[in-house]
C-alpha positions in Angstrom: -3.3 -14.6 10.8 -3.8 -15.3 7.2 -7.6 -15.9 7.9 -7.9 -12.2 9.9 -6.0 -10.5 7.4 -7.9 -11.5 4.4 -11.7 -11.1 6.2 -10.3 -7.4 6.9 -9.8 -6.6 3.8 -12.7 -7.7 2.3 -14.3 -5.7 4.7 -12.5 -2.7 3.8 -13.3 -3.3 0.2 -16.5 -4.3 0.5 -17.7 -1.2 2.6 -15.3 1.9 1.2 -16.0 2.7 -2.5 -14.7 5.6 -3.9 -14.3 7.9 -6.9 -11.7 9.9 -6.8 -8.4 11.0 -8.6 -5.5 8.7 -8.1 -2.2 8.6 -8.3 -1.5 12.1 -9.0 2.3 13.8 -9.8 3.9 15.0 -6.9 1.7 13.3 -4.5 3.9 11.4 -2.0 3.4 8.9 0.8 4.5 7.0 3.3 4.5 3.0 3.3 5.2 0.3 6.3 5.6 -3.1 4.4 6.5 -6.7 6.3 7.0 -10.0 5.3 8.9 -13.3 5.1 12.0 -14.4 3.7 11.8 -18.1 3.2 8.5 -20.2 2.9 10.6 -23.3 4.8 10.7 -20.9 8.5 7.8 -18.5 8.2 7.9 -16.6 11.3 11.5 -17.0 11.9 12.8 -15.7 8.5 11.5 -11.8 8.2 11.6 -8.6 7.5 10.4 -4.8 8.5 10.0 -1.7 6.2 9.4 1.9 6.0 9.6 3.9 3.1 8.2 6.9 1.0 6.9 7.2 -2.4 6.4 10.3 -5.0 3.7 9.6 -7.4 5.2 10.3 -11.2 2.9 10.2 -14.3 1.3 7.7 -15.6 1.2 5.5 -12.2 4.7 5.9 -11.9 7.0 6.3 -8.7 10.1 6.9 -7.0 10.8 5.1 -3.7 13.0 5.1 -0.9 13.3 2.9 2.3 14.9 1.6 5.2 14.1 -2.2 5.9 15.2 -4.7 8.7 15.7 -8.4 8.2 16.7 -11.3 10.0 17.5 -14.8 8.8 17.9 -17.7 11.2 20.4 -20.1 10.4 20.4 -23.5 12.3 23.7 -25.0 14.2 22.8 -28.6 16.3 20.4 -26.9 18.5 21.2 -23.0 18.4 19.8 -20.4 15.9 22.6 -18.0 14.4 20.5 -14.7 13.4 21.8 -12.9 10.5 20.4 -9.3 10.5 20.3 -7.2 7.5 20.0 -3.3 7.7 19.2 -1.8 4.4 18.4 1.6 2.9 17.3 1.2 -0.9 16.1 3.5 -3.5 14.5 3.4 -6.8 11.6 3.3 -9.7 8.1 1.7 -9.6 6.9 1.3 -13.2 3.2 0.7 -13.9 2.5 -2.2 -16.0 -1.2 -3.0 -15.9 -4.5 -1.8 -13.8 -7.5 -0.6 -14.7 -8.4 3.3 -15.8 -9.1 4.7 -12.0 -6.3 3.0 -10.7 -8.3 1.3 -7.9 -5.8 -1.6 -9.1 -2.6 -1.7 -10.1 0.6 -4.2 -11.0 3.8 -2.5 -10.6 7.4 -3.8 -11.4 9.5 -1.9 -9.2 13.3 -1.9 -9.9 16.0 -0.5 -7.0 19.8 -0.3 -5.8 20.1 -1.5 -2.4 23.0 -0.9 0.1 23.6 -1.8 4.0 24.9 -3.6 6.4 25.0 -7.1 7.4 25.7 -8.4 10.7 25.9 -12.1 11.7 25.4 -13.8 15.4 25.3 -10.0 17.1 29.0 -9.8 16.2 30.1 -13.0 18.4 32.2 -15.5 16.2 32.9 -18.1 18.2 29.9 -20.3 19.2 29.0 -22.1 22.7 31.0 -25.3 22.0 34.1 -23.4 20.4 33.1 -23.7 16.4 34.4 -20.4 14.8 31.9 -18.3 12.4 33.6 -18.1 9.4 31.4 -15.3 7.6 32.1 -11.8 8.6 30.0 -8.7 9.2 30.3 -6.9 5.8 29.0 -3.6 4.0 26.4 -5.0 1.6 25.0 -3.3 -2.1 23.4 -4.8 -4.9 20.0 -4.3 -6.6 16.4 -5.1 -6.2 13.2 -6.1 -8.2 9.8 -6.2 -7.1 6.6 -7.1 -8.4 3.6 -5.2 -6.5 -0.5 -5.6 -6.9 -2.2 -2.2 -5.2 -5.6 -1.5 -4.5 -6.9 1.7 -3.0 -8.9 0.4 0.5 -9.7 4.4 0.5 -8.8 8.1 -1.5 -5.4 7.7 1.0 -4.8 4.1 1.8 -3.2 1.7 -0.6 -2.6 -1.9 0.2 -0.2 -3.9 -1.8 1.4 -7.2 -2.1 4.8 -7.5 -2.8 7.2 -10.2 -4.0 10.9 -10.2 -5.2 14.2 -10.8 -4.9 17.4 -8.8 -4.3 20.9 -9.7 -5.2 23.5 -8.7 -2.6 27.5 -8.5 -3.5 29.7 -8.0 -0.5 28.7 -11.0 1.6 29.4 -14.4 2.7 25.8 -15.7 2.6 23.8 -16.0 -0.6 23.6 -14.1 -3.1 19.8 -14.2 -4.1 17.6 -13.1 -1.3 13.8 -13.5 -2.4 10.8 -12.1 -0.5 7.1 -12.0 -0.2 4.9 -9.7 1.7 2.1 -6.8 2.4 2.6 -3.2 3.0 -0.2 0.0 3.4 0.7 2.9 2.3 -0.6 6.3 3.3 -1.2 9.1 0.6 -0.7 12.6 1.7 
């Protein structure tokens, strides 16, 4: 899968070149992203998200999004799913990049709120064991580094890595993630 994504990225960036103005203030974008939550269980722990961006000045932009994530915890011979439904909003600050904004490194700081669901709401397992962690409303903050490159004047590919600190949960406080996204600018 990684091989095909890399080949596609190289083909698209090699074929398409443009000189248009980018990151114009008040320009809006729609972003779809996906990624992993654990390098130990790639494919089992993942997230999917959709969001909107609104460009500001100097390559900075505001962002709002919704995200679904699922982590699986092992218990004997079964897995216990933990699902999170999150809404986030924040601001992305331009750190580094070329003058034409063909490639940019941004730091995004966000506030997060949502709901966490454990084992589809069932607290008793098949062997009579009881799950002591409870479903909760969760909230917190996140930080993310984003490396973005324009594929065309409208499409932006981003590689993302970051972490979230979530309170109100019975599970882990810090939740790292890594992924990629594609954004369409209107």
